[in-house]
C-alpha positions as CSV (number, residue, x, y, z in Angstrom):
1,M,-0.7,37.1,5.5
2,E,2.9,36.3,5.8
3,R,3.7,32.8,7.0
4,T,6.2,32.3,9.8
5,R,8.5,29.4,10.6
6,A,6.6,26.4,11.9
7,A,6.9,25.5,15.5
8,L,7.0,21.7,16.2
9,A,4.5,20.6,18.8
10,Q,5.3,16.9,18.8
11,P,8.1,14.5,17.6
12,I,8.6,13.6,14.0
13,F,8.7,10.0,12.8
14,H,11.3,9.2,10.1
15,Y,11.9,6.1,8.1
16,R,15.3,5.1,6.9
17,S,16.0,2.8,4.0
18,S,18.8,0.3,4.1
19,G,21.1,2.9,2.6
20,G,20.4,5.3,5.5
21,E,18.5,7.9,3.5
22,A,15.8,9.5,5.6
23,E,12.3,9.5,4.1
24,E,9.5,11.9,4.7
25,A,7.8,12.4,8.1
26,V,4.6,10.7,9.0
27,R,2.9,13.4,11.0
28,W,3.7,16.7,12.8
29,R,2.0,19.8,13.9
30,F,2.9,23.4,12.9
31,Q,1.5,26.8,13.3
32,V,1.1,29.1,10.2
33,S,1.2,32.7,11.2
34,H,-1.7,33.6,13.4
35,E,-4.3,31.7,11.5
36,C,-4.6,28.2,13.0
37,R,-2.8,24.9,13.8
38,G,-2.8,22.0,11.4
39,I,-1.5,18.6,10.8
40,F,0.4,17.6,7.6
41,V,0.7,14.0,6.6
42,F,3.6,13.0,4.3
43,R,4.6,9.8,2.7
44,S,4.7,7.5,5.7
45,V,5.2,3.8,5.9
46,R,7.7,1.4,4.4
47,L,6.2,-2.0,5.0
48,D,9.6,-3.7,5.6
49,K,11.6,-0.9,7.3
50,Q,12.1,-0.1,10.9
51,P,11.1,3.5,11.8
52,I,13.5,5.8,13.6
53,L,12.2,8.5,16.0
54,V,13.7,11.9,15.6
55,H,12.8,15.3,17.1
56,E,13.9,18.0,14.7
57,T,13.8,18.3,10.9
58,E,14.5,21.8,9.8
59,Q,14.1,21.0,6.1
60,L,10.5,19.7,6.6
61,V,9.6,22.6,8.8
62,N,10.7,25.0,6.1
63,F,8.9,23.0,3.5
64,A,5.6,23.2,5.3
65,C,5.9,27.0,5.6
66,R,6.3,27.3,1.8
67,L,3.1,25.4,1.2
68,P,0.0,27.4,0.3
69,I,-2.7,27.7,3.0
70,S,-5.0,25.7,0.7
71,R,-2.8,22.6,1.1
72,R,-3.4,22.2,4.8
73,W,-6.4,21.1,6.8
74,K,-7.4,22.1,10.4
75,R,-8.3,18.8,12.0
76,F,-7.5,15.2,11.1
77,G,-9.4,12.0,11.8
78,D,-12.4,13.6,13.6
79,G,-14.9,13.9,10.7
80,T,-14.2,17.6,10.3
81,E,-14.3,18.7,6.6
82,R,-10.8,19.1,5.2
83,S,-9.7,21.9,2.9
84,G,-8.6,21.9,-0.7
85,A,-6.0,19.2,-0.4
86,K,-8.7,16.6,0.5
87,K,-11.1,17.8,-2.1
88,E,-8.5,17.7,-4.8
89,H,-7.7,14.1,-3.7
90,M,-11.2,12.8,-3.9
91,M,-13.4,12.3,-7.0
92,T,-17.0,13.2,-6.3
93,A,-19.5,10.4,-6.7
94,S,-21.4,12.5,-9.2
95,E,-18.6,12.1,-11.7
96,G,-19.6,8.4,-11.9
97,S,-16.4,7.0,-13.5
98,A,-14.5,4.3,-11.9
99,R,-10.8,4.8,-11.0
100,I,-10.3,1.0,-11.5
101,Q,-11.4,-1.1,-14.4
102,F,-10.5,-4.7,-13.6
103,K,-11.6,-5.8,-17.0
104,V,-8.5,-4.3,-18.6
105,L,-6.2,-6.2,-16.3
106,R,-4.8,-9.5,-17.3
107,G,-4.7,-10.6,-13.7
108,F,-3.1,-13.7,-12.2
109,P,-3.4,-16.8,-14.5
110,A,-5.5,-19.8,-13.4
111,I,-3.7,-22.5,-11.5
112,G,-4.7,-26.1,-12.5
113,D,-4.0,-27.7,-9.1
114,S,-1.9,-27.3,-6.0
115,T,1.1,-29.0,-7.7
116,D,1.3,-26.5,-10.5
117,K,4.3,-24.2,-10.5
118,L,3.8,-20.4,-10.8
119,E,5.5,-18.8,-13.8
120,T,7.7,-16.1,-12.5
121,Q,7.1,-13.6,-15.4
122,A,3.4,-13.9,-15.2
123,F,3.4,-13.4,-11.4
124,L,5.6,-10.3,-11.8
125,T,3.3,-8.9,-14.5
126,A,0.2,-9.4,-12.4
127,S,1.9,-7.9,-9.4
128,K,2.7,-4.7,-11.3
129,E,-0.9,-4.5,-12.3
130,I,-1.9,-4.5,-8.6
131,V,0.4,-1.6,-8.0
132,T,-1.5,0.4,-10.7
133,V,-4.7,-0.4,-8.8
134,I,-3.2,1.0,-5.5
135,E,-2.1,4.1,-7.4
136,S,-5.8,4.9,-7.9
137,F,-6.2,5.1,-4.1
138,G,-4.4,8.5,-4.0
139,K,-1.0,9.9,-3.2
140,L,-1.0,9.1,0.4
141,F,-0.5,5.4,-0.6
142,T,2.8,6.3,-2.3
143,P,4.9,4.6,0.3
144,V,3.0,1.3,-0.1
145,I,3.4,1.6,-3.9
146,S,7.1,2.3,-3.6
147,D,7.6,-0.6,-1.3
148,M,5.8,-3.1,-3.5
149,N,7.6,-1.7,-6.6
150,G,10.9,-2.1,-4.8
151,N,10.2,-5.8,-4.1
152,I,9.0,-6.4,-7.6
153,N,12.3,-4.9,-8.9
154,K,14.3,-7.1,-6.6
155,L,12.5,-10.2,-7.9
156,T,12.9,-9.0,-11.5
157,K,16.6,-8.6,-11.0
158,A,17.0,-12.1,-9.5
159,Y,14.8,-13.6,-12.2
160,G,16.9,-11.8,-14.9
161,A,20.0,-13.5,-13.7
162,D,18.8,-16.7,-15.5
163,V,15.3,-16.5,-17.0
164,V,15.5,-20.2,-18.0
165,K,16.6,-21.5,-14.7
166,Y,14.1,-19.4,-12.8
167,Q,11.2,-19.7,-15.2
168,Y,9.1,-20.8,-12.2
169,L,8.9,-18.8,-9.0
170,E,9.4,-22.0,-6.9
171,D,12.8,-22.6,-8.5
172,L,13.8,-18.9,-8.0
173,I,13.3,-19.4,-4.2
174,V,14.2,-23.1,-3.6
175,L,17.4,-23.1,-5.7
176,N,18.7,-20.2,-3.5
177,V,17.8,-21.6,-0.1
178,N,20.8,-21.3,2.2
179,V,22.6,-19.5,-0.5
180,D,20.9,-16.0,-0.8
181,D,17.7,-14.9,0.8
182,F,17.5,-11.8,-1.4
183,A,14.6,-13.0,-3.6
184,A,12.9,-14.9,-0.8
185,N,12.7,-11.8,1.4
186,A,11.4,-9.7,-1.5
187,L,8.8,-12.3,-2.3
188,L,7.7,-12.5,1.4
189,W,7.0,-8.8,1.7
190,L,5.5,-8.6,-1.8
191,K,3.2,-11.4,-0.9
192,R,2.1,-9.6,2.3
193,G,1.3,-6.4,0.4
194,L,-0.6,-8.4,-2.2
195,Q,-2.5,-10.2,0.6
196,L,-3.5,-6.8,2.0
197,I,-5.0,-5.7,-1.3
198,C,-6.6,-9.0,-2.1
199,T,-8.3,-9.2,1.3
200,F,-9.4,-5.5,0.9
201,F,-11.2,-6.3,-2.4
202,E,-12.6,-9.5,-1.0
203,N,-14.2,-7.5,1.8
204,I,-15.7,-5.1,-0.7
205,Y,-16.9,-8.0,-2.9
206,N,-18.5,-9.8,0.1
207,D,-20.2,-6.7,1.5
208,A,-23.9,-7.5,1.0
209,Q,-24.8,-3.9,2.0
210,A,-22.4,-2.4,-0.6
211,K,-21.4,0.3,1.8
212,E,-19.8,3.4,0.3
213,A,-17.2,3.9,3.1
214,L,-14.3,1.5,2.7
215,K,-12.3,2.4,5.8
216,Q,-13.4,-0.6,7.8
217,H,-12.7,-3.0,4.9
218,L,-9.1,-1.7,4.6
219,Q,-8.6,-1.7,8.4
220,D,-9.8,-5.3,8.6
221,A,-7.5,-6.3,5.7
222,Y,-4.5,-4.7,7.4
223,E,-5.2,-6.4,10.7
224,R,-5.5,-9.8,9.0
225,T,-2.4,-9.5,6.9
226,L,0.3,-7.0,7.7
227,K,-0.4,-5.9,11.3
228,P,1.1,-9.0,12.9
229,Y,4.5,-8.1,11.4
230,H,4.5,-4.4,12.3
231,G,5.5,-2.9,15.6
232,F,3.5,-0.3,17.5
233,I,4.9,2.7,15.8
234,V,4.2,1.4,12.3
235,Q,0.8,0.3,13.3
236,S,0.0,3.7,14.6
237,T,1.1,5.4,11.4
238,I,-0.9,3.0,9.2
239,K,-4.1,4.3,10.9
240,I,-3.6,7.6,9.2
241,I,-4.2,6.0,5.8
242,Y,-7.5,4.5,6.7
243,S,-9.3,7.8,6.6
244,W,-8.0,8.5,3.1
245,V,-9.1,5.4,1.2
246,P,-11.6,6.4,-1.6
247,T,-15.2,5.4,-1.5
248,R,-16.7,2.4,-3.2
249,S,-18.1,4.5,-6.0
250,Q,-14.9,6.3,-6.5
251,L,-12.9,3.1,-6.9
252,L,-15.4,0.9,-8.7
253,G,-17.8,3.4,-10.3
254,Q,-21.6,3.5,-10.1
255,G,-24.4,1.6,-11.7
256,D,-23.2,-0.6,-14.7
257,A,-19.6,0.4,-14.2
258,Q,-19.6,-0.9,-10.6
259,A,-21.6,-4.0,-11.6
260,E,-19.0,-4.8,-14.3
261,N,-16.1,-4.5,-11.9
262,I,-17.8,-6.8,-9.3
263,E,-18.5,-9.3,-12.0
264,V,-14.8,-9.4,-13.1
265,L,-13.7,-9.7,-9.4
266,T,-15.7,-12.9,-9.3
267,S,-12.9,-14.7,-11.2
268,F,-10.1,-12.2,-10.6
269,L,-9.9,-12.5,-6.8
270,P,-9.9,-16.4,-6.6
271,R,-7.0,-16.6,-9.0
272,M,-5.1,-14.0,-7.1
273,R,-5.9,-15.7,-3.8
274,A,-4.7,-19.1,-5.2
275,H,-1.3,-17.6,-6.2
276,L,-0.9,-16.0,-2.7
277,D,-1.8,-19.2,-0.9
278,S,0.7,-21.2,-3.1
279,I,3.4,-18.7,-2.3
280,D,2.6,-18.7,1.4
281,A,2.9,-22.5,1.4
282,L,6.2,-22.4,-0.5
283,L,7.8,-19.9,1.9
284,K,6.6,-21.8,5.0
285,A,7.8,-25.2,3.6
286,H,11.3,-23.8,3.5
287,N,11.1,-21.8,6.7
288,L,11.3,-18.5,4.8
289,D,8.2,-16.9,6.4
290,D,10.0,-14.7,8.8
291,A,7.5,-13.5,11.4
292,R,9.7,-10.9,13.1
293,K,8.2,-7.4,13.4
294,V,9.5,-4.3,11.9
């Protein structure tokens, strides 16, 4: 059946980077020929960018019409079974293998006490590993991945200006207070993204019932970490992601594989949390914890 041009049924949310380049739409409705209506979800949220509301995007409309029917689903967020796109995204529990193997990650190094400085290179390396963990969540999390990678790259650039002078993360920030907030702002948003992931896995670890569905754990982590810094529109778009987080078995595996992951998290998460608490204290001590919403 020939597909016709999509007809917009609601506004499109766009996100613009600092350079003014429009990113992909969050959500919009279209009609494909005479078959049915559907909702497409594209890469959505930049954690540190202000969304811009627009009403027409011809390029995205044409793009949707070129997609095969198998790539769309009829209803979103109401428990109705999705089509091929959702099934391709998910790994069935019967496959048994874990998307994440925490034992292969070096993780964040142990901190001796609260006075210990954090090594910049070690922190950046561990942060990159966390990004690979998020990649296992699926393609819908691409904007989160891109945002965190962007902030890691900014910090890497600042660190590279003088690797001896900025051996420790505290020096990278403190020595540039009132001079340049480039690194501090990148660290602030990277910390918030890492707090989201750390809290999410802490929720999973502390779930005595070991529930398969992880939507509530992710939602709780978001509300406790990033939500206070997001405006209404960004908060609304984040809700789309909740329904797409993989299950416990998909992320951590089953049986021995899951037990092994949980065992590694016993030491992995406290070290990660210690780093984030140290960074949080550092930023607050120098009034760099900007609480403005985006």
